[in-house]
C-alpha positions as CSV (number, residue, x, y, z in Angstrom):
1,M,44.5,54.8,-59.3
2,I,43.6,51.9,-61.5
3,R,41.3,50.5,-58.8
4,R,39.5,53.8,-58.8
5,S,39.1,53.8,-62.5
6,I,37.8,50.3,-62.5
7,R,35.4,51.1,-59.7
8,L,34.2,54.2,-61.6
9,V,33.6,52.2,-64.8
10,W,31.8,49.5,-62.8
11,T,29.5,52.0,-61.0
12,G,28.7,53.6,-64.4
13,A,27.8,50.3,-65.9
14,V,25.6,49.4,-63.0
15,L,23.8,52.8,-63.2
16,A,23.3,52.4,-66.9
17,F,21.8,49.0,-66.5
18,V,19.4,50.2,-63.8
19,A,18.4,53.2,-66.0
20,Y,17.8,50.8,-68.8
21,L,15.6,48.6,-66.7
22,L,13.7,51.5,-65.3
23,F,13.0,53.3,-68.6
24,F,13.0,50.7,-71.4
25,V,12.0,47.3,-70.1
26,Q,8.3,46.8,-70.3
27,L,6.4,45.4,-67.3
28,G,3.1,44.7,-68.9
29,E,2.0,47.8,-70.8
30,R,4.4,50.3,-69.2
31,S,8.0,50.5,-68.0
32,A,8.8,50.6,-64.3
33,F,9.1,54.4,-64.6
34,G,5.6,54.6,-66.0
35,H,4.2,52.5,-63.2
36,L,6.0,54.7,-60.6
37,V,4.5,57.8,-62.3
38,R,1.0,56.4,-62.1
39,V,1.4,55.3,-58.5
40,I,2.7,58.8,-57.6
41,N,-0.4,60.5,-59.2
42,T,-2.9,58.5,-57.1
43,D,-4.9,60.4,-54.4
44,E,-3.4,58.3,-51.6
45,A,0.2,59.0,-52.7
46,Q,-0.7,62.8,-52.9
47,E,-2.2,62.7,-49.4
48,L,0.9,60.9,-48.1
49,G,3.1,63.5,-49.7
50,R,1.2,66.3,-48.0
51,E,1.3,64.6,-44.6
52,V,5.0,63.9,-44.9
53,S,5.6,67.5,-45.9
54,A,3.6,68.8,-42.9
55,V,5.5,66.5,-40.5
56,T,8.8,67.5,-42.0
57,E,8.0,71.2,-41.5
58,R,7.0,70.6,-37.8
59,I,10.2,68.6,-37.2
60,A,12.3,71.3,-38.9
61,K,10.6,74.0,-36.8
62,R,11.1,72.1,-33.5
63,I,14.8,71.5,-34.3
64,G,15.2,75.2,-35.2
65,D,13.6,76.2,-31.9
66,Q,15.9,73.8,-30.0
67,V,19.0,75.2,-31.8
68,H,17.8,78.8,-31.0
69,D,17.2,78.0,-27.3
70,A,20.6,76.2,-27.1
71,T,22.5,79.1,-28.6
72,E,20.7,81.8,-26.7
73,P,22.8,83.4,-24.0
74,P,21.4,83.1,-20.4
75,P,19.2,86.0,-19.4
76,E,21.3,86.7,-16.4
77,D,24.1,85.1,-14.5
78,A,22.3,85.0,-11.2
79,G,25.2,86.8,-9.5
80,L,27.8,84.2,-10.4
81,S,30.0,86.9,-11.9
82,E,30.1,88.9,-8.6
83,V,33.1,88.2,-6.4
84,P,32.2,87.3,-2.8
85,E,33.2,89.8,-0.1
86,A,35.5,87.3,1.5
87,V,37.5,87.0,-1.7
88,V,37.5,90.8,-2.2
89,D,38.8,91.4,1.3
90,S,41.6,88.8,0.8
91,L,42.5,90.4,-2.5
92,E,42.7,93.9,-1.2
93,G,46.3,93.5,-0.3
94,V,47.2,92.1,-3.7
95,V,45.3,94.5,-5.9
96,G,45.5,97.5,-3.5
97,H,44.8,100.8,-5.2
98,S,43.1,99.3,-8.3
99,Y,39.7,99.4,-6.5
100,A,40.1,103.1,-6.0
101,R,41.2,103.4,-9.6
102,E,38.0,101.5,-10.7
103,D,35.8,104.0,-8.9
104,R,37.7,106.9,-10.6
105,L,37.3,105.2,-14.0
106,E,33.6,104.6,-13.5
107,T,33.1,108.3,-12.4
108,A,34.9,109.5,-15.5
109,R,32.8,107.3,-17.8
110,Q,29.6,108.7,-16.2
111,E,30.8,112.2,-16.8
112,Q,31.7,111.6,-20.3
113,T,28.3,110.1,-21.2
114,K,26.5,113.2,-19.8
């Protein structure tokens, strides 16, 4: 707990020192912050900002499309969910009358939806 407090105080002191250097220490006629503002307002920096923004939007759209494609369910299962006839025949003795029951249930559903 004491280490955490010391680390917090040290971090605060370093941040305060950096803020002091950035805003109050003069580098020629201006502070470092003043120089940064002037550089940011140049045409080249504005153009770079627009280009970075456009690239960021394209990357975000591409990632969004990839996420959408990855989470989209497959359009069809290509028959993988169907049980082959050989397996159905071997299960007939185990399941027995449930196939007939399935037909009756399907017929009842169709009648109810009419």
